[in-house]
Structures are given as C-alpha cells and as structure tokens.
C-alpha positions as CSV (number, residue, x, y, z in Angstrom):
1,X,158.8,91.0,82.2
2,X,155.5,89.5,81.4
3,X,155.4,87.4,78.3
4,X,152.3,87.2,76.1
5,X,151.2,85.4,72.9
6,X,154.1,85.0,70.5
7,X,156.5,86.5,72.9
8,X,155.7,83.7,75.4
9,X,156.1,81.0,72.7
10,X,159.3,82.6,71.5
11,X,160.7,82.5,75.1
12,X,160.0,78.8,75.5
13,X,161.4,78.0,72.0
14,X,164.5,80.1,72.5
15,X,165.2,79.1,76.1
16,X,164.4,75.5,75.4
17,X,166.8,75.5,72.4
18,X,169.8,76.7,74.4
19,X,169.0,74.7,77.5
20,X,168.5,71.5,75.5
21,X,171.7,72.2,73.6
22,X,173.5,72.7,76.9
23,X,172.3,69.5,78.4
24,X,172.9,67.5,75.1
25,X,176.5,68.9,74.9
26,X,177.0,68.2,78.5
27,X,176.0,64.6,78.1
28,X,177.9,64.2,74.9
29,X,181.2,65.6,76.3
30,X,180.6,63.7,79.6
31,X,180.1,60.5,77.7
32,X,183.1,61.1,75.4
33,X,185.3,61.9,78.4
34,X,184.0,58.9,80.3
35,X,184.5,56.6,77.3
36,X,188.1,57.7,76.8
37,X,188.9,57.4,80.5
38,X,187.3,54.0,81.1
39,X,188.5,52.4,77.9
40,X,191.9,53.8,77.2
41,X,193.3,56.3,79.7
42,X,192.7,54.9,83.2
43,X,192.6,51.4,84.8
44,X,189.5,50.2,86.6
45,X,190.8,51.2,90.1
46,X,192.0,54.6,89.1
47,X,188.7,55.3,87.2
48,X,186.8,54.2,90.3
49,X,188.9,56.5,92.5
50,X,188.3,59.5,90.1
51,X,184.5,58.8,90.1
52,X,184.5,58.8,93.9
53,X,186.5,62.0,94.1
54,X,184.1,63.7,91.7
55,X,181.1,62.5,93.7
56,X,182.6,64.0,96.9
57,X,183.4,67.4,95.4
58,X,180.1,67.5,93.5
59,X,178.4,67.2,96.9
60,X,180.1,70.4,98.1
61,X,179.5,72.2,94.8
62,X,175.8,71.4,94.7
63,X,175.2,72.1,98.4
64,X,176.9,75.5,98.0
65,X,175.0,76.4,94.9
66,X,171.7,75.3,96.6
67,X,172.0,78.0,99.3
68,X,172.5,80.7,96.7
69,X,171.1,79.7,93.3
70,X,167.3,79.5,93.8
71,X,167.2,82.6,96.1
72,X,169.2,84.7,93.6
73,X,167.0,83.6,90.6
74,X,163.7,84.0,92.5
75,X,164.4,87.5,93.9
76,X,165.8,88.9,90.6
77,X,162.9,87.5,88.6
78,X,160.3,88.7,91.0
79,X,161.6,92.1,92.2
80,X,162.0,95.6,90.9
81,X,165.1,96.3,88.9
82,X,166.3,98.9,91.4
83,X,166.8,96.1,93.9
84,X,168.9,94.0,91.7
85,X,172.4,95.4,92.7
86,X,171.5,94.8,96.4
87,X,170.4,91.2,95.7
88,X,173.5,90.4,93.6
89,X,175.9,91.9,96.1
90,X,174.3,90.0,98.9
91,X,174.5,86.8,96.9
92,X,178.2,87.3,96.3
93,X,178.8,87.7,100.1
94,X,176.9,84.5,100.9
95,X,178.7,82.6,98.1
96,X,182.1,83.8,99.5
97,X,181.3,82.6,103.0
98,X,180.1,79.2,101.6
99,X,183.2,78.8,99.5
100,X,185.5,79.2,102.5
101,X,183.4,76.6,104.2
102,X,183.8,74.2,101.3
103,X,187.6,74.6,101.3
104,X,187.8,73.9,105.1
105,X,185.6,70.8,104.8
106,X,187.8,69.6,101.9
107,X,191.0,70.0,103.9
108,X,189.5,68.2,106.9
109,X,187.8,65.3,105.2
110,X,190.0,64.5,102.2
111,X,192.5,62.3,104.2
112,X,189.5,60.4,105.8
113,X,187.8,59.7,102.4
114,X,191.1,58.8,100.7
115,X,191.8,56.3,103.4
116,X,188.3,54.8,103.3
117,X,188.5,54.3,99.5
118,X,192.1,53.0,99.7
119,X,193.2,55.8,97.3
120,X,195.9,58.0,99.0
121,X,196.7,59.7,95.7
122,X,193.4,61.6,96.1
123,X,194.6,63.8,99.0
124,X,196.7,66.3,97.0
125,X,193.9,66.3,94.3
126,X,191.3,67.3,96.9
127,X,193.6,70.1,98.0
128,X,194.2,71.4,94.5
129,X,190.5,71.4,93.8
130,X,190.0,74.2,96.3
131,X,191.1,76.6,93.5
132,X,188.2,75.2,91.4
133,X,185.9,76.0,94.3
134,X,187.0,79.7,94.3
135,X,186.4,80.1,90.5
136,X,183.2,78.0,90.2
137,X,181.6,80.1,92.9
138,X,181.8,83.2,90.6
139,X,180.7,81.2,87.6
140,X,177.6,80.0,89.4
141,X,176.7,83.6,90.2
142,X,177.0,84.6,86.6
143,X,174.9,81.8,85.4
144,X,172.1,82.5,87.9
145,X,172.0,86.1,86.9
146,X,171.6,85.2,83.3
147,X,168.9,82.6,84.1
148,X,167.0,85.1,86.2
149,X,166.9,87.5,83.3
150,X,165.6,84.7,81.0
151,X,168.8,84.5,79.0
152,X,170.5,81.1,78.4
153,X,172.9,81.7,75.5
154,X,175.9,82.7,77.6
155,X,175.4,79.7,79.9
156,X,175.4,77.3,77.0
157,X,178.5,78.8,75.3
158,X,180.6,79.0,78.4
159,X,179.6,75.4,79.4
160,X,180.2,74.1,75.9
161,X,183.7,75.6,75.7
162,X,184.6,74.4,79.2
163,X,183.5,70.8,78.6
164,X,184.8,70.8,75.0
165,X,188.3,71.7,76.0
166,X,188.4,69.1,78.7
167,X,187.2,66.4,76.3
168,X,189.6,67.6,73.6
169,X,192.6,67.2,76.0
170,X,191.6,63.6,76.8
171,X,191.2,62.9,73.1
172,X,194.7,64.4,72.4
173,X,196.1,62.2,75.2
174,X,194.5,59.1,73.5
175,X,195.9,60.0,70.1
176,X,199.4,60.9,71.3
177,X,199.5,58.0,73.8
178,X,200.1,60.4,76.8
179,X,199.7,59.0,80.3
180,X,196.9,60.7,82.2
181,X,197.5,61.7,85.8
182,X,194.5,62.6,88.0
183,X,196.2,65.7,89.3
184,X,196.6,67.0,85.7
185,X,192.8,66.6,85.2
186,X,192.3,69.0,88.1
187,X,194.8,71.5,86.6
188,X,192.8,71.2,83.3
189,X,189.6,72.0,85.2
190,X,191.2,75.1,86.6
191,X,192.2,76.2,83.1
192,X,188.8,75.5,81.5
193,X,186.8,77.3,84.2
194,X,189.0,80.4,83.7
195,X,188.1,80.4,80.0
196,X,184.4,79.8,80.9
197,X,184.5,82.7,83.4
198,X,185.8,85.1,80.7
199,X,183.1,84.0,78.2
200,X,180.3,84.1,80.8
201,X,181.3,87.6,81.9
202,X,180.9,89.0,78.4
203,X,177.2,87.9,78.4
204,X,176.3,88.7,82.0
205,X,178.0,92.1,82.0
206,X,174.9,94.1,81.1
207,X,173.0,92.6,84.0
208,X,175.9,92.5,86.5
209,X,174.8,95.4,88.6
210,X,176.9,95.3,91.7
211,X,176.7,97.6,94.7
212,X,179.8,97.5,96.9
213,X,177.9,97.7,100.1
214,X,176.6,95.2,102.7
215,X,172.8,94.9,102.8
216,X,171.9,92.9,106.0
217,X,168.2,93.0,105.2
218,X,168.8,91.2,101.8
219,X,171.3,88.8,103.2
220,X,168.8,87.9,105.9
221,X,166.0,87.6,103.4
222,X,168.0,85.4,101.0
223,X,169.3,83.3,103.9
224,X,165.8,82.6,105.3
225,X,164.6,81.7,101.8
226,X,167.6,79.5,101.1
227,X,168.1,77.7,104.4
228,X,165.6,75.0,103.4
229,X,166.9,75.0,99.8
230,X,170.3,74.4,101.4
231,X,168.9,71.4,103.3
232,X,167.2,70.2,100.1
233,X,170.5,70.3,98.2
234,X,172.3,68.5,101.0
235,X,169.7,65.8,101.2
236,X,169.3,65.5,97.5
237,X,173.0,65.2,96.6
238,X,173.6,62.8,99.5
239,X,170.8,60.6,98.2
240,X,172.2,60.7,94.7
241,X,175.9,60.1,95.6
242,X,175.9,58.1,98.9
243,X,175.1,54.9,97.0
244,X,178.2,55.2,94.9
245,X,180.3,56.2,97.9
246,X,179.0,53.2,100.0
247,X,179.5,50.8,97.1
248,X,183.1,52.1,96.8
249,X,183.7,51.7,100.6
250,X,181.8,48.4,101.1
251,X,182.8,46.6,97.9
252,X,185.4,48.3,95.8
253,X,186.1,51.4,93.6
254,X,185.6,49.1,90.6
255,X,182.0,48.2,91.7
256,X,181.4,51.9,92.1
257,X,182.6,52.4,88.6
258,X,180.0,49.9,87.4
259,X,177.2,51.7,89.2
260,X,178.5,55.0,87.7
261,X,178.2,53.5,84.2
262,X,174.4,52.8,84.7
263,X,173.9,56.3,86.2
264,X,175.6,58.0,83.3
265,X,173.5,56.2,80.7
266,X,170.3,57.0,82.6
267,X,171.4,60.6,82.6
268,X,170.5,60.6,78.9
269,X,166.8,60.6,79.8
270,X,167.4,63.4,82.3
271,X,168.3,65.9,79.5
272,X,164.7,67.2,78.9
273,X,163.9,67.1,82.7
274,X,166.9,69.3,83.5
275,X,166.1,71.6,80.6
276,X,162.5,72.1,81.6
277,X,163.3,72.7,85.2
278,X,165.9,75.4,84.3
279,X,163.3,77.2,82.2
280,X,160.3,76.7,84.4
281,X,161.8,78.1,87.7
282,X,162.2,81.8,86.7
283,X,158.9,81.7,84.9
284,X,157.0,80.3,87.9
285,X,158.7,82.8,90.2
286,X,157.4,85.6,88.0
287,X,153.9,84.1,87.4
288,X,153.2,83.6,91.1
289,X,153.5,87.3,91.5
290,X,151.4,88.2,88.5
291,X,148.9,85.4,87.8
292,X,148.6,83.4,91.1
293,X,148.5,79.7,92.0
294,X,146.3,78.6,89.1
295,X,149.0,79.5,86.6
296,X,151.5,77.5,88.7
297,X,149.2,74.5,88.8
298,X,148.9,74.5,85.0
299,X,152.7,75.0,84.6
300,X,153.4,72.0,86.7
301,X,150.9,69.6,85.1
302,X,151.8,70.7,81.6
303,X,155.6,70.5,82.1
304,X,155.4,67.1,83.7
305,X,153.1,65.9,81.0
306,X,155.4,67.0,78.2
307,X,158.4,65.4,80.0
308,X,156.5,62.1,80.3
309,X,155.6,62.1,76.6
310,X,159.3,62.5,75.8
311,X,160.7,60.2,78.4
312,X,158.5,57.1,78.1
313,X,159.5,56.2,74.5
314,X,163.2,57.0,75.3
315,X,163.2,54.8,78.4
316,X,161.5,51.9,76.6
317,X,164.0,52.2,73.7
318,X,167.0,52.2,76.1
319,X,165.6,49.3,78.1
320,X,165.3,47.2,74.9
321,X,168.8,47.9,73.7
322,X,170.5,48.2,77.1
323,X,172.9,45.2,76.5
324,X,174.1,46.7,73.3
325,X,174.5,50.2,74.8
326,X,176.5,49.0,77.7
327,X,178.7,46.8,75.5
328,X,179.4,49.7,73.1
329,X,180.3,52.1,75.9
330,X,182.3,49.9,78.3
331,X,182.7,46.5,76.7
332,X,182.7,43.6,79.0
333,X,184.6,45.3,81.9
334,X,181.5,45.9,84.1
335,X,179.3,42.8,84.2
336,X,176.7,44.3,86.6
337,X,176.1,47.5,84.5
338,X,173.2,46.1,82.4
339,X,171.2,44.9,85.4
340,X,171.9,48.2,87.2
341,X,170.7,50.1,84.1
342,X,167.4,48.3,84.0
343,X,166.6,49.4,87.6
344,X,167.9,53.0,87.2
345,X,165.8,53.4,84.0
346,X,162.6,52.4,86.0
347,X,163.0,55.1,88.6
348,X,164.0,57.7,86.0
349,X,160.3,57.8,85.0
350,X,159.5,59.3,88.4
351,X,162.2,62.0,88.2
352,X,160.0,64.6,86.3
353,X,157.5,64.5,89.1
354,X,160.1,65.0,91.8
355,X,162.2,67.6,89.9
356,X,159.3,69.7,89.0
357,X,157.8,69.5,92.6
358,X,161.0,71.2,93.9
359,X,161.1,73.7,91.1
360,X,157.4,74.8,91.6
361,X,157.4,74.8,95.4
362,X,160.7,76.7,95.6
363,X,159.4,79.3,93.2
364,X,156.3,80.1,95.3
365,X,158.4,80.3,98.5
366,X,157.6,76.8,99.8
367,X,161.2,75.8,100.3
368,X,160.4,74.4,103.7
369,X,158.0,71.9,102.2
370,X,160.5,71.0,99.4
371,X,163.1,70.4,102.1
372,X,161.0,67.9,104.1
373,X,160.0,66.0,100.9
374,X,163.6,65.6,99.9
375,X,164.8,64.9,103.4
376,X,162.3,62.1,103.8
377,X,163.2,60.6,100.4
378,X,166.9,60.9,101.1
379,X,166.5,59.3,104.6
380,X,164.8,56.3,103.0
381,X,167.5,56.0,100.4
382,X,170.4,56.3,102.8
383,X,168.7,54.1,105.3
384,X,168.2,51.3,102.8
385,X,171.6,51.5,101.1
386,X,173.6,49.7,103.8
387,X,171.4,46.7,104.3
388,X,170.6,46.3,100.6
389,X,174.2,46.6,99.5
390,X,175.3,44.1,102.2
391,X,172.6,41.7,101.0
392,X,172.4,42.2,97.2
393,X,175.8,43.6,96.5
394,X,176.1,46.5,94.0
395,X,172.5,45.9,92.9
396,X,171.3,46.8,96.4
397,X,172.2,50.5,95.7
398,X,169.9,50.5,92.7
399,X,167.1,48.8,94.6
400,X,167.4,51.4,97.4
401,X,167.2,54.3,95.0
402,X,164.1,52.7,93.3
403,X,162.2,52.3,96.6
404,X,163.1,55.8,97.7
405,X,161.9,57.3,94.4
406,X,158.5,55.5,94.7
407,X,158.2,56.7,98.3
408,X,159.1,60.3,97.3
409,X,156.6,60.2,94.5
410,X,153.6,59.4,96.8
411,X,154.7,62.0,99.4
412,X,154.9,64.7,96.6
413,X,151.5,63.6,95.3
414,X,149.9,64.3,98.7
415,X,151.7,67.7,99.1
416,X,150.8,68.9,95.6
417,X,147.2,68.1,96.0
418,X,147.1,70.1,99.3
419,X,149.1,73.1,98.2
420,X,148.1,73.6,94.6
421,X,145.2,71.2,94.0
422,X,147.4,69.4,91.4
423,X,146.0,66.2,90.0
424,X,148.5,63.8,88.6
425,X,146.1,62.3,86.1
426,X,146.2,65.7,84.3
427,X,149.9,65.1,83.7
428,X,149.0,61.8,81.9
429,X,146.3,63.7,79.9
430,X,148.9,66.3,78.8
431,X,151.3,63.6,77.9
432,X,148.7,61.9,75.7
433,X,147.9,65.2,74.0
434,X,151.5,66.2,73.5
435,X,152.2,64.7,70.1
436,X,148.9,65.7,68.4
437,X,149.4,69.3,69.8
438,X,152.9,69.4,68.5
439,X,151.8,68.2,65.1
440,X,149.0,70.7,64.9
441,X,150.9,73.7,66.4
442,X,154.1,73.4,64.5
443,X,153.7,71.1,61.5
444,X,150.2,72.0,60.3
445,X,150.7,75.7,61.1
446,X,154.1,75.8,59.4
447,X,152.5,74.1,56.3
448,X,149.7,76.7,56.3
449,X,152.1,79.6,56.5
450,X,154.2,78.1,53.7
451,X,151.2,77.6,51.5
452,X,150.0,81.2,52.3
453,X,153.3,82.7,51.3
454,X,153.5,80.6,48.1
455,X,150.0,81.8,47.2
456,X,150.9,85.5,47.8
457,X,154.1,85.1,45.8
458,X,152.1,83.5,42.9
459,X,149.5,86.3,43.1
460,X,152.2,89.0,43.1
461,X,153.9,87.3,40.1
462,X,150.7,87.2,38.1
463,X,150.0,90.9,38.8
464,X,153.4,91.9,37.6
465,X,153.0,89.9,34.4
466,X,149.6,91.6,33.7
467,X,151.1,95.0,34.3
468,X,153.9,94.3,31.9
C-alpha cells in the first residue's frame, strides 16, 4: 500500500484527524474523571491509592502490549497479505500467554504493594482487574490490526465510547451524590471495555483474518523482534511510574497524588507527540521496505520538527499560566503541584526526540538499539529517584526525570547520527519552516482553489445569460 501525491496527503490528514481526536478525547475524559474524583468523589488518601493502583496495572498492560503491538503492526504493514492470518493468529497466542503471566503477577504482588502503600482495600481490586486483563488483551489486538492497515476511525470510536461512559458514570455520581467505591470503578471498566470490544470488532472484522493453526516460525519471528521491544516497554513504563510509586511509599499516597496532578497537566502537550508516533510507525515500517533509510531519515527529522513547532508555544503558554491551571483543576489541595509542573514541562520538550527515536528504530528492525537506549535512560531515572526523593522530597522525583530525559536525549543523538545520519539541527529547521509551510500549503492554496471555483462559476453564469 504505497501512498503517493494526494493519497499520501490524504492519509496524513485523515489519520492525523482521528488520532488527534482520540488523544484529545482521552485527555478530556481523563481530566474530567480526574477532576470529579479529586474534587468531589474521593478523599486525598483514597485518590492517591487509586492513582498508585492504576500505575501498577498500567505497568503490566503496557509491558504486555509492548511484546505484541510493534511486531504485529510491523509485520502486517510490511508483509504480503497472504501471510496476515498467520501473523494475527501467532500474535493472539503470544498475547494469551502474556495475559496469563499478568494475572499470575497480579495475584502474587497485589498484597505486597497494598501493604507497602498502606492501602489494604486494593487487594480485591487487583484481583478483580484480572478480568480487565483478559478483555483488554483482545482489544489491543483489534487496535493493532486496524493501525497496521492505516485505519484509525474504529480505534477512536471504541476509545471515545469507553472513556465517555466511564466519565459519564462519575458525573452521574456527582449529580446524584452517590458514594464512589474503588471496586465499582473496576466493575465499570469491565463493562466499558466490553462495549469497546463490540464496537472495535465491527471495524476490524474485514481485516481480522484468523487461521486456527499454530505457526512456530511466525511465533519465533515475532518473539525475536519483540523481545527487545518487551524490554523497552518494561524499562520505559518503570521509568514513567516508579517515581509515583516511590513517592507513595517514601512519603505518602497524597504526595503521589500531587505528582500525578503535574503529570496529567503535562500530558496535554503529549497529545501531538502520541498522535504522530501512532501514524509514523506503520508508515516507516512500510517505507523502509520500499524507499530505504533516506526516507526514514526525512520522516524522523520532519515529524520531530513539526512536533517542536506545536509544543514550544504550548509549553511556554502552560508555564506562564501554571498557577492558574493548577488552581482551577485541584484548588489548593496540592501545594507542590505548581513547582512540579514547571519541571515536568521542561522535560516534555525532549519527549518528541525520544518517542520518535523508538518509533523509527523499531520500524526498521533496530529494537535492540531502542531497548538499550530506554534501559540506560530508565536506569538513570530509577537510580536517581531514591536519593533525590530522600533529599528534595516530592520535587526529587521531577528532578530525577528531568536529568534522565537530558541523558536519554544525548544518547539518542549519538545513535541516530550513526544509524541514519540524522542531524538534530534539521529538526529545528523544519520546526522554523512549519508555520510558513502550513500557511502556504493550506491557507493560500485553499484561497486559490476558492477563487478559481468562483471564477468558473461566474464565467458559467455569464455564458448562460448570453445563451438566453
């Protein structure tokens, strides 16, 4: 499926539209749920416990997806259609094995974590979440198959409905003054993911070509591709969540909640980064097979440049109004949130470089290189968290993440120069040119097309009048 000319532009516009919508709706519903929970439905300790629980299960979810997702998308995008049933079936087998592993880990470690966080009420919640593990594994498969086929509408709709129902329930509890129990939130997740599965199946069905056989060669091939992606996911998610977990264990769940506030606000600037990474991966997997490394080099530099052009004004704006944003969202409940936000916004500017490094290197089969970059960065982050939290308190977690992000940036810079001859100054050039190009490509061209149509219509009207 090679895209040219208008088809290529249409792909980016259509895919970008649905992916941006998905990320925007995710952040909107996430913020709405967060606002209702932190202000009206949960006390500070219970909210902190819920945040820690979500961090723990998210680790397992992302690790499991990491061992399947990239391999499934890459091999479907870059292989002959006749091989797709074998790839999809092998992926389901791997996902099933990993899901069983997640359930076993949850059963073993849930009492340990609940005790460390002084939240014994989390033990039955961890156990109930195993049902979500079973259902979400299937949903991940559906979403990956759609993404590999350059389709994003079903992913957006199923995600929108799932998150919308969850937020709607919380809003109803707020209006009707219903007490929210954490266990009921997990029951709600089970219900919403069932609805999401039904909707997603309707969109993925034309491409859901299963073969009810075992293909050891494809399982082995996907495993060898994904084993480093698996390590990357483990390292990445630990680096992103260990700080909150350590803050919860070393200080309190309430302090972890304050850190979570800053992270959630910073996630606003992650919307375009996540969207571009989702679109770029299947494209780069296809282009490495058809156009070679030069096309991948351009894809990386251009995508990072576009992201920087969008992010820099957004980060500056959030930095200037951070006090107001935090006050509107959580009031005066979390005193450290503003200072934490200032630090998290600084390292968010480095996220496009790191995220796109992983996307590009994975798509060209360099998962081992990605793994070592993320492992090194995560090791620095995890290694710095304990001493910095002990010395600076909750601010230490943000400082550790900032230092780790800077370290990862320089490591990635060296690797990219060696592998693809990528020059980071080109990303700044593309960022500088972004707005003039957008103005010329869309506004000026649209104006010319509109003028041309009006001219033709006027000419046609004049001709009709003369004929009469």
